[in-house]
C-alpha positions as CSV (number, residue, x, y, z in Angstrom):
1,M,-17.6,0.0,10.9
2,R,-16.6,-2.4,13.5
3,D,-14.9,-1.6,16.8
4,R,-11.6,-3.3,17.0
5,M,-9.9,-2.2,20.2
6,P,-10.3,-3.1,23.8
7,Q,-12.2,-0.5,25.8
8,T,-9.2,0.4,27.9
9,F,-7.4,1.6,24.8
10,L,-10.4,3.5,23.5
11,E,-10.7,5.3,26.8
12,V,-7.2,6.7,26.1
13,Q,-7.8,7.4,22.4
14,F,-11.5,8.6,22.5
15,E,-10.7,11.8,20.6
16,N,-9.3,9.9,17.7
17,W,-12.2,8.5,15.8
18,N,-9.8,6.5,13.5
19,A,-8.7,4.5,16.6
20,R,-11.9,2.5,16.1
21,R,-10.1,0.6,13.3
22,L,-7.1,-0.3,15.4
23,S,-7.0,-3.9,16.4
24,S,-6.0,-6.1,19.3
25,H,-3.0,-7.0,17.3
26,A,-3.3,-10.7,18.2
27,A,-0.7,-12.8,16.6
28,D,-1.8,-14.1,13.1
29,H,-0.3,-17.5,12.5
30,G,2.8,-16.6,14.3
31,L,3.9,-13.9,11.8
32,R,4.1,-11.1,14.3
33,G,7.8,-11.1,15.1
34,A,10.0,-8.3,16.4
35,R,9.1,-5.1,14.7
36,I,11.3,-2.2,13.7
37,G,10.2,1.0,15.2
38,W,6.8,-0.2,16.6
39,R,5.4,1.7,19.5
40,S,3.8,-0.1,22.4
41,H,0.8,1.0,24.3
42,R,-0.4,-1.3,27.1
43,G,1.0,-4.2,25.1
44,L,-0.4,-3.1,21.8
45,A,2.0,-2.3,18.9
46,V,1.2,0.7,16.6
47,T,3.1,1.9,13.7
48,T,2.7,5.0,11.5
49,L,3.6,5.9,7.9
50,S,4.1,9.6,7.9
51,I,4.3,11.7,4.7
52,K,5.0,15.3,5.2
53,N,5.1,18.1,2.6
54,L,6.1,15.7,-0.1
55,G,7.0,17.2,-3.4
56,V,8.0,15.0,-6.4
57,K,9.1,15.8,-9.9
58,V,9.8,13.8,-13.0
59,G,12.3,15.4,-15.4
60,E,11.3,19.1,-15.3
61,Q,7.6,18.5,-14.4
62,Q,6.4,18.8,-10.8
63,I,4.0,16.0,-10.1
64,L,3.2,16.2,-6.3
65,H,3.0,19.4,-4.3
66,G,3.2,19.4,-0.5
67,V,1.4,16.1,0.1
68,N,0.7,15.3,3.8
69,L,-0.7,11.9,5.0
70,N,-0.4,9.8,8.1
71,V,-1.5,6.1,8.0
72,S,-1.4,4.1,11.2
73,S,-2.0,0.5,12.2
74,G,-5.6,-0.7,11.6
75,Q,-6.5,2.4,9.5
76,V,-7.6,2.5,5.9
77,H,-6.9,5.7,4.0
78,A,-8.2,6.0,0.4
79,V,-6.6,8.4,-2.1
80,M,-8.9,9.2,-5.0
81,G,-8.5,11.5,-8.0
82,P,-8.9,11.7,-11.8
83,N,-6.4,10.2,-14.2
84,G,-3.1,11.9,-14.1
85,S,-3.5,13.4,-10.7
86,G,-0.3,11.8,-9.3
87,K,-1.8,8.8,-7.4
88,S,0.5,6.1,-8.8
89,T,3.5,8.5,-8.4
90,L,2.7,8.7,-4.7
91,A,2.7,4.9,-4.4
92,N,5.9,4.5,-6.4
93,V,7.8,7.1,-4.4
94,I,6.6,5.6,-1.1
95,M,8.1,2.3,-2.1
96,G,11.3,3.8,-3.6
97,K,10.9,3.2,-7.3
98,P,13.7,4.9,-9.2
99,G,13.2,7.7,-11.6
100,Y,11.4,10.2,-9.3
101,Q,13.1,13.2,-7.8
102,V,11.9,14.2,-4.3
103,T,12.0,18.0,-4.2
104,S,10.7,18.5,-0.7
105,G,9.4,16.8,2.4
106,S,9.9,13.4,4.1
107,I,8.5,9.9,4.3
108,T,9.1,8.1,7.6
109,L,8.0,4.8,9.2
110,D,7.8,5.6,12.9
111,A,10.3,8.4,12.6
112,Q,12.7,6.2,10.5
113,D,13.7,8.0,7.2
114,L,12.6,6.0,4.2
115,L,13.6,8.3,1.4
116,S,17.3,7.4,1.8
117,A,16.6,3.7,1.9
118,P,16.5,1.3,-1.1
119,T,13.3,-0.6,-1.9
120,W,14.3,-3.8,-0.3
121,V,15.1,-2.0,3.0
122,R,11.6,-0.4,3.0
123,A,10.0,-3.8,2.4
124,Q,12.1,-5.3,5.2
125,A,11.0,-2.5,7.5
126,G,7.3,-3.3,6.9
127,L,6.1,-1.7,3.7
128,F,4.2,-3.6,0.9
129,L,3.2,-2.3,-2.5
130,A,0.4,-4.1,-4.4
131,M,1.1,-2.8,-7.9
132,Q,-1.4,-1.6,-10.4
133,Y,0.2,-3.8,-13.0
134,P,1.9,-6.7,-11.2
135,T,5.2,-7.6,-12.8
136,E,6.0,-11.1,-14.1
137,V,9.3,-12.5,-12.8
138,P,10.3,-15.6,-14.8
139,G,12.4,-18.2,-13.1
140,V,11.7,-16.9,-9.6
141,S,9.7,-19.2,-7.4
142,L,6.8,-17.6,-5.4
143,R,7.3,-19.8,-2.4
144,E,11.0,-19.3,-2.2
145,T,10.6,-15.5,-2.6
146,L,8.2,-15.4,0.3
147,E,10.4,-17.6,2.4
148,L,13.5,-15.4,1.8
149,A,11.5,-12.3,2.5
150,L,10.3,-13.6,5.8
151,Q,13.7,-14.9,6.8
152,A,15.2,-11.5,6.1
153,R,12.8,-10.2,8.8
154,G,14.0,-12.9,11.2
155,L,10.9,-15.1,10.7
156,E,12.3,-18.5,9.9
157,N,9.9,-21.0,11.6
158,I,7.0,-20.5,9.3
159,D,5.6,-23.1,6.9
160,T,5.4,-20.7,4.0
161,G,3.9,-23.3,1.6
162,S,1.0,-24.1,3.9
163,R,0.4,-20.5,4.6
164,L,0.3,-19.7,0.9
165,V,-2.1,-22.5,0.2
166,E,-4.3,-21.3,3.0
167,E,-4.4,-17.7,1.8
168,A,-5.0,-18.8,-1.8
169,G,-8.0,-20.8,-0.6
170,R,-9.4,-17.7,1.2
171,I,-9.4,-15.6,-1.9
172,G,-10.3,-18.2,-4.6
173,L,-6.8,-18.5,-6.2
174,S,-6.2,-21.9,-7.7
175,T,-3.4,-23.6,-5.7
176,Q,-2.0,-25.0,-9.0
177,L,-0.9,-21.4,-9.9
178,L,1.3,-21.3,-6.8
179,D,3.9,-23.5,-8.4
180,R,4.5,-21.0,-11.2
181,A,7.1,-18.3,-11.2
182,V,6.0,-15.0,-9.7
183,N,2.9,-13.8,-11.7
184,V,4.0,-15.7,-14.9
185,D,1.2,-16.6,-17.3
186,L,-1.5,-15.4,-14.9
187,S,-4.5,-13.3,-15.9
188,G,-4.9,-9.8,-14.6
189,G,-7.4,-11.0,-12.0
190,E,-5.2,-13.9,-11.0
191,K,-2.2,-11.5,-10.5
192,K,-4.3,-9.4,-8.2
193,R,-5.4,-12.4,-6.1
194,N,-1.8,-13.6,-6.1
195,E,-0.6,-10.2,-4.7
196,T,-3.3,-10.3,-2.1
197,A,-2.1,-13.8,-1.0
198,Q,1.5,-12.5,-0.9
199,L,0.4,-9.6,1.3
200,A,-1.4,-11.9,3.8
201,V,1.6,-14.2,4.0
202,L,4.2,-11.4,4.4
203,N,2.0,-9.6,7.0
204,P,3.6,-6.1,6.6
205,Q,2.9,-3.1,8.8
206,I,1.6,-0.8,6.0
207,A,0.3,-1.9,2.6
208,V,0.0,0.5,-0.3
209,L,-2.7,-0.7,-2.8
210,D,-2.4,0.9,-6.2
211,E,-5.8,0.3,-7.8
212,L,-6.3,-3.2,-6.4
213,D,-9.7,-3.2,-8.1
214,S,-8.3,-2.8,-11.6
215,G,-8.9,-5.9,-13.6
216,L,-11.0,-7.7,-11.0
217,D,-14.5,-9.0,-11.5
218,I,-16.9,-8.5,-8.7
219,D,-16.3,-11.8,-7.0
220,A,-12.5,-11.4,-7.0
221,L,-12.8,-7.8,-5.8
222,R,-15.0,-8.9,-2.9
223,A,-12.7,-11.7,-1.9
224,C,-9.5,-9.7,-2.1
225,A,-10.9,-6.6,-0.4
226,E,-12.6,-8.5,2.4
227,R,-9.4,-10.4,3.1
228,I,-7.4,-7.2,3.4
229,E,-10.2,-5.8,5.6
230,Q,-9.7,-8.8,7.9
231,L,-5.9,-8.0,8.0
232,T,-6.6,-4.5,9.2
233,G,-8.3,-6.2,12.2
234,A,-4.9,-7.7,12.9
235,G,-3.1,-4.3,12.7
236,L,-2.4,-3.7,9.0
237,G,-2.5,-0.1,7.9
238,V,-3.7,0.5,4.4
239,L,-3.1,3.3,1.9
240,C,-5.6,2.5,-0.9
241,I,-5.5,4.2,-4.3
242,T,-8.6,3.8,-6.3
243,H,-11.0,5.4,-8.8
244,Y,-14.2,3.8,-7.6
245,H,-16.3,3.6,-4.5
246,R,-17.0,-0.1,-5.1
247,L,-13.7,-1.2,-3.5
248,L,-14.6,0.8,-0.4
249,D,-17.8,-1.2,-0.1
250,Y,-15.7,-4.1,1.0
251,L,-12.7,-2.3,2.4
252,P,-14.2,0.7,4.3
253,A,-12.1,3.8,4.5
254,D,-11.6,5.8,7.7
255,Q,-10.4,8.8,5.7
256,V,-10.7,9.7,2.0
257,H,-8.3,12.1,0.4
258,I,-8.9,13.9,-3.0
259,L,-5.8,14.3,-5.1
260,I,-6.1,16.8,-7.9
261,D,-3.0,17.9,-10.0
262,G,-0.7,16.6,-7.3
263,H,-2.4,18.5,-4.5
264,I,-4.6,17.0,-1.7
265,V,-7.5,19.4,-2.1
266,E,-9.8,17.9,0.5
267,S,-9.9,15.1,3.1
268,G,-12.9,13.7,4.9
269,G,-14.7,10.6,6.0
270,P,-16.3,7.8,3.9
271,E,-19.0,10.2,2.8
272,L,-16.5,11.9,0.6
273,A,-16.1,8.8,-1.6
274,Q,-19.9,8.6,-1.8
275,E,-20.0,12.2,-3.0
276,L,-17.5,11.3,-5.8
277,E,-19.6,8.3,-6.8
278,S,-22.7,10.5,-7.3
279,D,-21.3,13.8,-8.4
280,G,-17.8,13.2,-9.7
281,Y,-14.8,15.6,-9.3
282,A,-16.5,18.8,-10.6
283,R,-16.5,20.5,-7.2
284,F,-12.8,19.9,-6.7
285,L,-11.5,20.8,-10.2
286,P,-10.2,24.3,-11.3
287,S,-12.8,26.8,-12.4
288,D,-12.4,25.7,-16.1
289,G,-13.7,22.3,-15.0
290,E,-10.6,20.3,-16.2
291,S,-7.6,18.9,-14.4
292,D,-4.2,19.8,-15.9
293,G,-3.1,16.3,-15.2
294,V,0.4,15.0,-15.3
295,E,2.2,12.7,-17.7
296,V,4.8,10.3,-16.4
297,A,7.0,8.1,-18.6
298,I,6.6,4.4,-17.9
299,G,9.3,3.6,-15.3
300,G,9.8,7.3,-14.6
301,L,13.2,7.1,-16.4
302,G,13.1,10.7,-17.3
303,A,13.3,11.8,-13.7
304,S,17.1,11.8,-13.4
305,N,19.7,13.8,-15.3
306,Q,22.4,11.4,-13.9
307,A,23.5,8.2,-15.5
308,P,21.8,5.2,-13.8
309,R,23.7,3.2,-11.2
310,P,22.5,-0.4,-11.5
311,D,23.0,-1.3,-7.8
312,A,21.6,1.9,-6.4
313,D,18.6,2.2,-8.8
314,D,17.5,-1.4,-9.1
315,P,14.8,-2.0,-6.5
316,F,15.3,-5.7,-6.8
317,S,19.1,-5.6,-6.4
318,D,20.6,-8.2,-4.1
319,P,21.4,-6.5,-0.7
320,L,24.0,-9.2,0.0
321,A,25.8,-8.8,-3.3
């Protein structure tokens, strides 16, 4: 694991072994603009996504129980667990997908409450979700979408087209696909490469990766993961949800968290993922050896007993409408 901070900063942070992943935060193609809620330390900006005692239910079923996580700039945290353990629920709730009821706890970005904010506000504040199953958005230009997203953050003097072409080249995404509407008629692997290019262009503070490795061949996995690893060197914090250690070969984790039946049952270093690779989840499962698992309806629409309100519940609603 590479050191990424000036020695002067490490002298202050020597007790925090995760600080090795923090970067010099040098400007990357001029994308580092004014940041909401960023802390400065000797000229270095650091942000933290903090999840405290998070409980979530869908309908009458409790999915997450008292989840605690902190992800800071330059860190990679991996969340691993068997199917139905609540991993995607965690990602969706962080980004504000409707249909989930938060029963306890908080999610903040540098002490700013996110749970009360709609999805577009969370994105504007610096969050990014790479979805397990990226959505096709017919009729919506990728370039224009990214331009508007950057402008909403006060970043207007960026050649978005050139940046997008550059990022596509880095991860092996055909530039011919960039002229299509968002994710339309792309293969599963192309969608994941496309999302990685979007991530690099938007340059958020914290990225949540929901099974980035799903649907990727080994070359695509390496290209996408290594590009995200490079972005952590420029200050990106990553919460990575995955089933397999292979992703972490190219995107090394500082901490690994095991999620079983909605509970984080153990946290540790990269060696924990290696243990899972060799031994599976047997040590972490209940005594009967099986996880109860959870079932969530697609879209989480069973989570609310109230009639949906289109403007409030639509994560893609126009904030200016």
